[in-house]
C-alpha positions as a printed NumPy array, in Angstrom:
array([[ 24.116, -46.943, -22.419],
       [ 21.986, -44.304, -25.08 ],
       [ 18.644, -45.786, -23.793],
       [ 20.234, -45.028, -19.68 ],
       [ 20.916, -41.175, -20.813],
       [ 17.893, -40.875, -22.868],
       [ 16.091, -41.522, -19.146],
       [ 18.15 , -39.778, -17.164],
       [ 18.13 , -36.894, -19.553],
       [ 13.683, -37.136, -19.089],
       [ 12.269, -34.323, -16.956],
       [  9.207, -36.739, -15.644],
       [ 12.158, -38.77 , -14.187],
       [ 13.398, -35.862, -12.127],
       [ 10.207, -35.35 , -10.83 ],
       [  9.73 , -38.014,  -9.649],
       [ 12.697, -38.164,  -8.029],
       [ 12.299, -35.098,  -6.543],
       [  9.068, -35.178,  -5.297],
       [  9.275, -38.2  ,  -3.86 ],
       [ 12.375, -36.121,  -1.995],
       [ 10.113, -34.013,  -1.307],
       [  7.24 , -36.632,   0.343],
       [  9.333, -38.321,   2.276],
       [ 10.514, -35.743,   5.332],
       [  6.494, -35.266,   5.466],
       [  5.887, -38.275,   6.544],
       [  9.036, -38.775,   8.536],
       [  7.453, -35.912,  10.548],
       [  3.852, -36.95 ,  10.447],
       [  3.689, -40.584,  10.691],
       [  7.26 , -41.96 ,  12.08 ],
       [  7.779, -39.385,  14.918],
       [  4.548, -39.4  ,  16.807],
       [  4.923, -43.22 ,  16.684],
       [  8.047, -43.588,  18.294],
       [  7.422, -40.908,  20.667],
       [  4.223, -42.467,  21.922],
       [  6.009, -45.658,  22.463],
       [  8.798, -43.67 ,  24.574],
       [  6.161, -42.804,  26.655],
       [  5.546, -39.169,  25.792],
       [  2.675, -37.809,  26.939],
       [ -0.186, -36.705,  24.199],
       [ -0.394, -33.534,  24.783],
       [  3.218, -33.332,  24.365],
       [  3.075, -35.35 ,  20.646],
       [ -0.3  , -32.638,  20.403],
       [  2.23 , -29.977,  20.799],
       [  4.571, -31.32 ,  17.898],
       [  2.467, -30.254,  14.963],
       [  2.73 , -26.828,  15.764],
       [  6.833, -27.22 ,  14.208],
       [  4.593, -27.81 ,  11.13 ],
       [  4.366, -24.677,  10.858],
       [  7.453, -24.061,   8.897],
       [  5.564, -25.822,   5.94 ],
       [  2.984, -22.881,   5.593],
       [  5.533, -19.69 ,   6.235],
       [  8.48 , -21.225,   4.085],
       [  7.221, -18.354,   1.864],
       [  9.469, -15.96 ,   4.363],
       [ 12.684, -17.071,   3.35 ],
       [ 12.369, -18.416,  -0.001],
       [ 13.487, -15.259,  -1.458],
       [ 17.319, -16.098,  -0.36 ],
       [ 16.421, -19.323,  -3.246],
       [ 15.788, -16.902,  -5.646],
       [ 18.842, -14.801,  -4.547],
       [ 21.374, -17.407,  -4.51 ],
       [ 19.812, -19.542,  -6.564],
       [ 22.025, -23.222,  -6.741],
       [ 18.767, -25.156,  -6.334],
       [ 20.211, -28.567,  -6.612],
       [ 23.108, -27.423,  -4.088],
       [ 19.95 , -26.388,  -1.734],
       [ 17.889, -30.115,  -2.228],
       [ 21.555, -31.763,  -1.693],
       [ 22.607, -29.678,   1.504],
       [ 19.071, -29.953,   3.457],
       [ 18.764, -33.513,   2.488],
       [ 22.398, -34.197,   4.235],
       [ 21.495, -31.759,   7.032],
       [ 17.984, -33.69 ,   7.764],
       [ 20.002, -36.798,   7.741],
       [ 22.048, -35.406,  10.226],
       [ 19.23 , -34.439,  12.486],
       [ 17.919, -38.041,  12.099],
       [ 21.281, -39.326,  12.919],
       [ 20.942, -36.99 ,  16.232],
       [ 17.955, -38.55 ,  16.882],
       [ 19.513, -42.162,  16.451],
       [ 21.395, -41.747,  19.405],
       [ 18.716, -39.786,  21.799],
       [ 15.923, -40.835,  23.586],
       [ 12.953, -38.716,  25.727],
       [ 11.495, -35.921,  24.44 ],
       [ 13.32 , -32.942,  26.431],
       [ 14.765, -29.488,  24.917],
       [ 17.565, -30.471,  22.606],
       [ 14.571, -33.387,  20.548],
       [ 12.195, -30.266,  20.492],
       [ 15.52 , -28.286,  18.869],
       [ 16.885, -30.998,  16.306],
       [ 12.669, -31.972,  15.06 ],
       [ 12.101, -27.918,  14.362],
       [ 15.684, -27.927,  12.611],
       [ 14.427, -30.501,  10.326],
       [ 10.878, -29.127,  10.128],
       [ 12.758, -25.78 ,   8.939],
       [ 15.499, -27.926,   6.333],
       [ 12.118, -30.262,   4.787],
       [ 10.259, -26.187,   3.857],
       [ 14.04 , -25.279,   2.592],
       [ 13.609, -28.351,   0.445],
       [ 10.392, -28.068,  -1.148],
       [ 11.256, -24.573,  -2.007],
       [ 13.964, -25.82 ,  -3.85 ],
       [ 12.299, -28.218,  -5.532],
       [  9.311, -26.308,  -6.395],
       [ 11.416, -23.936,  -8.112],
       [ 13.484, -26.146,  -9.737],
       [ 10.885, -27.674, -11.208],
       [  9.192, -24.691, -12.683],
       [ 12.367, -23.576, -14.419],
       [ 12.885, -27.299, -15.427],
       [  9.456, -27.851, -17.512],
       [  7.8  , -26.009, -20.792],
       [  4.159, -25.068, -20.36 ],
       [  3.418, -28.437, -22.42 ],
       [  4.989, -30.183, -19.86 ],
       [  3.008, -29.365, -16.297],
       [  0.304, -31.462, -16.492],
       [  1.273, -34.822, -16.65 ],
       [  4.604, -33.49 , -14.751],
       [  2.178, -32.673, -11.977],
       [  0.112, -35.873, -12.359],
       [  3.587, -37.63 , -11.797],
       [  4.525, -35.449,  -8.558],
       [  0.861, -35.96 ,  -7.101],
       [  2.51 , -39.956,  -7.281],
       [  5.364, -39.814,  -6.325],
       [  4.658, -37.395,  -3.493],
       [  1.888, -39.153,  -1.829],
       [  4.575, -42.478,  -2.829],
       [  7.762, -40.618,  -1.187],
       [  5.054, -39.831,   2.113],
       [  4.241, -44.218,   1.874],
       [  7.633, -45.22 ,   2.125],
       [  8.007, -43.433,   5.733],
       [  5.919, -46.12 ,   6.333],
       [  8.88 , -48.879,   5.517],
       [ 10.637, -47.044,   8.576],
       [  7.977, -47.807,  11.229],
       [  8.153, -51.287,  10.171],
       [ 11.887, -51.236,  10.625],
       [ 11.563, -50.284,  13.993],
       [ 10.656, -53.189,  14.902],
       [ 13.177, -55.061,  13.118],
       [ 16.396, -52.71 ,  13.898],
       [ 14.871, -50.632,  16.576],
       [ 14.359, -47.046,  16.246],
       [ 18.472, -46.422,  16.205],
       [ 18.51 , -48.638,  13.111],
       [ 15.244, -47.669,  11.4  ],
       [ 16.679, -43.828,  11.956],
       [ 19.493, -44.301,  10.425],
       [ 18.365, -46.157,   7.15 ],
       [ 16.381, -42.651,   7.059],
       [ 19.536, -40.817,   7.399],
       [ 20.962, -42.738,   4.259],
       [ 18.034, -42.572,   2.117],
       [ 17.826, -38.868,   2.86 ],
       [ 21.975, -38.95 ,   1.743],
       [ 21.114, -41.019,  -1.695],
       [ 17.863, -38.385,  -1.971],
       [ 20.158, -35.431,  -1.356],
       [ 23.12 , -36.984,  -4.029],
       [ 20.355, -38.088,  -6.819],
       [ 18.963, -34.174,  -6.575],
       [ 22.715, -33.165,  -7.115],
       [ 23.012, -35.165, -10.194],
       [ 20.12 , -33.141, -11.803],
       [ 19.864, -31.2  , -15.202],
       [ 21.31 , -27.918, -14.27 ],
       [ 19.188, -25.238, -13.247],
       [ 18.648, -22.729, -16.184],
       [ 20.826, -20.021, -16.544],
       [ 18.787, -16.943, -15.953],
       [ 19.774, -13.465, -15.81 ],
       [ 18.599, -12.298, -12.124],
       [ 18.679,  -8.548, -11.318],
       [ 21.395,  -7.773,  -8.642],
       [ 18.849,  -6.872,  -5.976],
       [ 18.572,  -3.792,  -3.311],
       [ 20.25 ,  -4.296,  -0.121],
       [ 17.51 ,  -5.266,   2.786],
       [ 18.415,  -2.015,   4.766],
       [ 17.6  ,   0.16 ,   1.414],
       [ 14.823,  -2.087,  -0.157],
       [ 12.755,  -1.825,   3.704],
       [ 13.812,   2.561,   3.539],
       [ 12.37 ,   2.298,   0.141],
       [  8.971,   0.995,   1.097],
       [  8.78 ,   2.733,   4.088],
       [  8.205,   5.891,   2.105],
       [  6.203,   4.489,  -0.379],
       [  2.65 ,   3.865,   1.534],
       [  0.702,   1.501,  -0.848],
       [  3.514,  -1.153,  -0.883],
       [  4.285,  -0.437,   2.959],
       [  0.268,  -0.904,   3.308],
       [  0.952,  -4.239,   1.291],
       [  3.93 ,  -5.384,   3.615],
       [  2.182,  -4.389,   6.726],
       [ -1.135,  -6.315,   5.145],
       [  1.336,  -8.821,   4.11 ],
       [  3.125,  -9.31 ,   7.796],
       [  0.421,  -9.322,   9.772],
       [ -1.035, -12.113,   7.906],
       [  1.719, -14.052,   8.687],
       [  1.429, -12.975,  11.92 ],
       [ -2.132, -14.327,  12.005],
       [ -0.945, -17.546,  10.931],
       [  1.713, -18.278,  12.983],
       [ -1.031, -17.383,  16.007],
       [ -3.524, -19.678,  14.802],
       [ -1.356, -22.147,  15.542],
       [  0.009, -21.285,  18.454],
       [ -2.384, -19.396,  20.495],
       [ -0.089, -17.452,  22.628],
       [ -1.833, -13.881,  21.845],
       [ -4.318, -15.412,  24.871],
       [ -1.964, -14.81 ,  26.832],
       [ -1.594, -11.12 ,  25.921],
       [ -4.224,  -9.463,  26.393],
       [ -4.797,  -6.973,  23.91 ],
       [ -2.595,  -7.907,  21.78 ],
       [ -4.069,  -7.388,  18.97 ],
       [ -5.238,  -3.956,  19.716],
       [ -1.685,  -3.207,  20.064],
       [ -0.151,  -4.893,  16.841],
       [ -2.659,  -2.954,  14.673],
       [ -2.776,   0.761,  16.477],
       [  1.178,   0.519,  15.663],
       [  0.545,  -0.583,  12.635],
       [ -1.841,   2.409,  12.143],
       [  0.926,   4.82 ,  13.528],
       [  3.7  ,   3.681,  10.861],
       [  1.28 ,   3.516,   8.296],
       [  0.494,   7.426,   8.815],
       [  3.64 ,   7.927,   9.317],
       [  4.765,   6.53 ,   5.336],
       [  2.432,   8.895,   3.882],
       [  3.05 ,  11.685,   5.913],
       [  7.429,  10.755,   4.918],
       [  5.756,  10.295,   0.809],
       [  3.693,  13.403,   0.748],
       [  7.085,  15.563,   1.945],
       [  9.454,  13.512,  -0.464],
       [  6.541,  14.411,  -3.248],
       [  6.764,  17.677,  -2.972],
       [ 10.824,  17.694,  -3.091],
       [ 10.34 ,  16.326,  -6.347],
       [ 12.266,  12.522,  -4.773],
       [ 10.613,   9.515,  -6.536],
       [ 12.276,   5.945,  -6.809],
       [  9.13 ,   3.828,  -7.039],
       [ 10.788,   2.597,  -9.96 ],
       [ 13.185,   0.116,  -7.432],
       [ 10.673,  -1.254,  -4.786],
       [ 10.536,  -4.351,  -7.362],
       [ 14.46 ,  -5.377,  -6.593],
       [ 14.141,  -5.633,  -3.004],
       [ 15.328,  -8.855,  -1.802],
       [ 12.808,  -9.649,   0.307],
       [  9.463,  -8.184,  -1.154],
       [ 10.508,  -7.716,  -4.542],
       [  8.718, -10.664,  -5.59 ],
       [  5.491, -10.049,  -3.613],
       [  5.297,  -6.014,  -5.202],
       [  5.939,  -7.532,  -8.411],
       [  3.767, -10.49 ,  -8.812],
       [  0.915,  -7.265,  -7.432],
       [  2.248,  -5.372,  -9.863],
       [  1.159,  -7.664, -12.633],
       [ -2.723,  -7.055, -14.546],
       [ -5.985,  -8.757, -13.295],
       [ -3.062, -10.384, -10.272],
       [ -6.579,  -9.799,  -7.91 ],
       [ -8.82 , -12.235,  -9.632],
       [ -5.982, -14.752, -10.179],
       [ -5.792, -14.489,  -6.079],
       [ -9.246, -14.966,  -5.599],
       [ -8.82 , -18.204,  -8.264],
       [ -6.523, -19.229,  -6.223],
       [ -8.203, -19.294,  -2.152],
       [-11.412, -20.67 ,  -3.993],
       [-10.658, -23.394,  -7.003],
       [-10.604, -26.135,  -4.089],
       [-12.765, -24.221,  -1.803],
       [-15.597, -26.884,  -2.016],
       [-13.171, -29.343,  -1.071],
       [-11.271, -27.665,   1.529],
       [-14.856, -26.89 ,   3.26 ],
       [-15.821, -30.646,   3.159],
       [-12.437, -32.315,   4.053],
       [-11.953, -31.699,   7.434],
       [-16.225, -33.224,   8.015],
       [-16.053, -36.405,   6.11 ],
       [-13.686, -38.76 ,   9.158],
       [-16.469, -37.384,  11.521],
       [-18.986, -37.839,   8.811],
       [-17.843, -41.919,   8.673],
       [-18.046, -42.392,  12.313],
       [-21.038, -40.849,  13.186],
       [-22.618, -43.131,  10.421],
       [-21.234, -46.272,  12.373],
       [-18.242, -47.392,  10.902],
       [-14.994, -48.394,  12.403],
       [-11.378, -46.787,  12.223],
       [-10.781, -49.853,  10.885],
       [-13.037, -49.564,   8.004],
       [-12.143, -45.53 ,   7.508],
       [ -8.536, -46.621,   7.321],
       [ -8.414, -49.022,   4.415],
       [-10.775, -46.855,   2.503],
       [ -8.515, -44.02 ,   3.415],
       [ -4.94 , -45.821,   2.895],
       [ -5.408, -48.121,   0.334],
       [ -8.901, -47.301,  -1.926],
       [ -8.295, -43.653,  -1.727],
       [ -4.55 , -43.689,  -2.272],
       [ -4.804, -45.408,  -4.838],
       [ -7.282, -43.379,  -6.76 ],
       [ -5.985, -40.123,  -5.781],
       [ -2.873, -41.576,  -7.816],
       [ -4.168, -42.61 , -10.647],
       [ -6.542, -39.791, -11.323],
       [ -3.417, -37.442, -11.145],
       [ -1.395, -39.236, -13.806],
       [ -4.878, -38.981, -16.064],
       [ -5.742, -35.183, -14.57 ],
       [ -1.946, -34.312, -16.269],
       [ -2.188, -36.353, -19.063],
       [ -5.463, -34.654, -20.163],
       [ -4.277, -31.362, -19.327],
       [ -1.477, -31.911, -21.629],
       [ -3.79 , -32.83 , -24.074],
       [ -6.748, -30.143, -23.317],
       [ -4.347, -26.771, -22.148],
       [ -4.441, -25.915, -18.795],
       [ -7.422, -23.657, -19.069],
       [ -9.703, -25.997, -20.196],
       [ -8.738, -28.26 , -17.832],
       [ -8.998, -26.24 , -14.755],
       [-12.749, -26.306, -16.057],
       [-13.672, -29.419, -16.662],
       [-12.222, -30.777, -14.191],
       [-13.201, -28.364, -11.673],
       [-16.587, -29.102, -11.751],
       [-15.68 , -32.344, -12.555],
       [-14.175, -32.085,  -8.964],
       [-17.15 , -29.963,  -7.484],
       [-19.681, -32.255,  -8.209],
       [-18.404, -35.066,  -6.556],
       [-19.541, -33.745,  -3.27 ],
       [-23.082, -34.843,  -4.695],
       [-22.001, -37.96 ,  -3.849],
       [-21.668, -37.254,   0.027],
       [-24.991, -35.481,   0.001],
       [-26.585, -38.484,  -1.522],
       [-25.527, -40.685,   1.102],
       [-25.7  , -38.607,   4.374],
       [-29.255, -38.422,   3.084],
       [-29.463, -42.299,   3.142],
       [-27.172, -43.674,   5.697],
       [-28.825, -43.513,   9.123],
       [-26.834, -41.707,  11.453],
       [-24.794, -44.746,  14.338],
       [-26.681, -42.795,  17.334],
       [-30.301, -44.013,  16.087],
       [-29.877, -47.603,  16.866],
       [-29.978, -48.663,  13.07 ],
       [-27.306, -51.801,  11.4  ],
       [-25.137, -50.219,   9.048],
       [-26.249, -52.428,   6.473],
       [-23.706, -53.513,   3.207],
       [-25.641, -51.423,   0.907],
       [-24.974, -48.529,   2.979],
       [-21.362, -48.887,   3.162],
       [-21.145, -49.902,  -0.452],
       [-22.378, -46.225,  -0.933],
       [-20.078, -44.629,   1.545],
       [-16.895, -46.504,  -0.253],
       [-18.428, -45.172,  -3.845],
       [-18.78 , -41.856,  -2.278],
       [-15.524, -41.982,  -0.918],
       [-13.498, -42.964,  -4.357],
       [-15.215, -40.221,  -6.3  ],
       [-14.081, -38.387,  -4.818],
       [-10.465, -38.92 ,  -4.676],
       [-10.682, -39.451,  -7.86 ],
       [-11.693, -36.398,  -9.133],
       [ -9.59 , -34.52 ,  -6.681],
       [ -6.731, -36.029,  -7.979],
       [ -8.439, -34.523, -11.556],
       [ -8.947, -31.137,  -9.863],
       [ -5.135, -30.856,  -7.798],
       [ -3.353, -31.978, -11.203],
       [ -4.5  , -29.124, -13.171],
       [ -4.295, -26.343, -10.324],
       [ -0.734, -27.346,  -9.685],
       [ -0.056, -26.786, -13.515],
       [ -1.988, -23.185, -13.483],
       [  0.004, -21.97 , -10.151],
       [  3.22 , -23.4  , -12.08 ],
       [  2.733, -21.699, -15.211],
       [  2.096, -18.046, -13.8  ],
       [  5.36 , -18.396, -12.116],
       [  7.512, -15.985, -13.384],
       [ 10.784, -18.053, -13.628],
       [ 13.337, -14.914, -12.777],
       [ 11.173, -15.353,  -8.778],
       [ 10.151, -19.272,  -9.249],
       [ 10.757, -20.202,  -5.35 ],
       [  8.994, -17.25 ,  -4.354],
       [  6.125, -16.724,  -6.072],
       [  5.592, -20.392,  -5.999],
       [  5.609, -20.666,  -2.284],
       [  3.472, -17.324,  -2.309],
       [  0.51 , -19.084,  -4.082],
       [  0.747, -21.685,  -2.272],
       [  0.986, -20.723,   1.174],
       [ -2.555, -18.657,  -0.29 ],
       [ -3.783, -21.882,  -1.365],
       [ -3.464, -23.197,   2.393],
       [ -5.005, -20.308,   4.265],
       [ -8.118, -21.065,   2.049],
       [ -8.127, -24.794,   3.363],
       [ -6.616, -23.425,   6.811],
       [-10.406, -20.898,   6.504],
       [-12.523, -23.077,   5.119],
       [-11.555, -25.919,   7.596],
       [-12.022, -24.206,  10.786],
       [-15.248, -22.837,   9.44 ],
       [-16.608, -26.694,   8.041],
       [-17.521, -27.407,  11.622],
       [-19.862, -24.836,  12.965],
       [-21.765, -25.444,   9.231],
       [-21.855, -29.319,   9.79 ],
       [-22.811, -28.454,  13.175],
       [-25.762, -26.303,  12.887],
       [-26.846, -27.478,   8.945],
       [-26.272, -31.038,   9.805],
       [-24.09 , -33.454,   7.48 ],
       [-26.053, -33.642,   3.903],
       [-26.868, -29.894,   4.028],
       [-23.769, -28.727,   4.591],
       [-22.332, -30.778,   1.777]])
């Protein structure tokens, strides 16, 4: 009994449970739902549009302040896991792909993103700085295992049918919710009682600098949404109108601030106490925060720039989908899991700062493997056979890239958790992870042009 109790008190045990719980719904969304709907004869274009609902994971910082405000992270996890299970039970009873199913899946993604917020915020509070390295290694491993577990649901669909498979998945989500509820209690933090939303908005509007930051934040969020949906293409002049309105509001804010200053009224100290933007404004007031944000944007920029072009490079080199899938799903996955744990262990031994540089250099240097391969292997269009030696070279480059990427991820995620204020852990971590995701989206968009105009070897 004592051994069992000691295991349940270990933070790493709970990190594994929590991040398995985080990865499993994502695996359902990206791996299970598309297969289910395609088997039902749903049009490929409609299945493609389904990916737009994944936008919830990108903009989850919008409602992260609610979790910081109400806290009770474990109850949030428990509630949203039960709710996701209820959505799956609904899907088990309905065929087709009509509006009700769209709404159900949209609700599923919102719930899953909320689960992510609660888990990340809780984990930041749970861990000490000396535990962040190995904990994030375990996190990477169990998150991947959770995503892979969704593949079991695919297998069960052949045995039990889709209804039975979804019921099993719903039961697993209920068990995961109960496990999250059984995790150690949240820290007793003294969180200041914030202003009301109305008073926060009014206060920000009367401070032009803060209002300008919030405007940029809102415009960036709007750009992210539009980048996924492209709905502004149906509204000519949309962005001109948006910037005109934003400029007008900022001008009014400047005028009102000038009048308030002359009248001797200034309550700028309350800007960081707002429930919606308080954490953002407090974070931006910290010394050296802008270099930190720049670092978050560029640390994995090399990996992000290459990532979208690696698989097309394999195809253009003559590899079959089976060969590509084998390396991605088995070799790459195993190397990234092992590297995550190894990188976490190393981070705890040498410290986050040193690990960021050492593992970051290894991560960036691994790209040279693909540079070498791109110079050695002739393109499939040349009509030359793909030699066994070429296959070995490509597999080696993939293994090195997966391994060093996992090393760098462990140190980087530990760094993100280390710089978060525990009073706003859910909001700040969601903001920082979204900033990181932004660089990945932009780099992925630009990578196609780079590979097209430069060729694979010079671009890599």
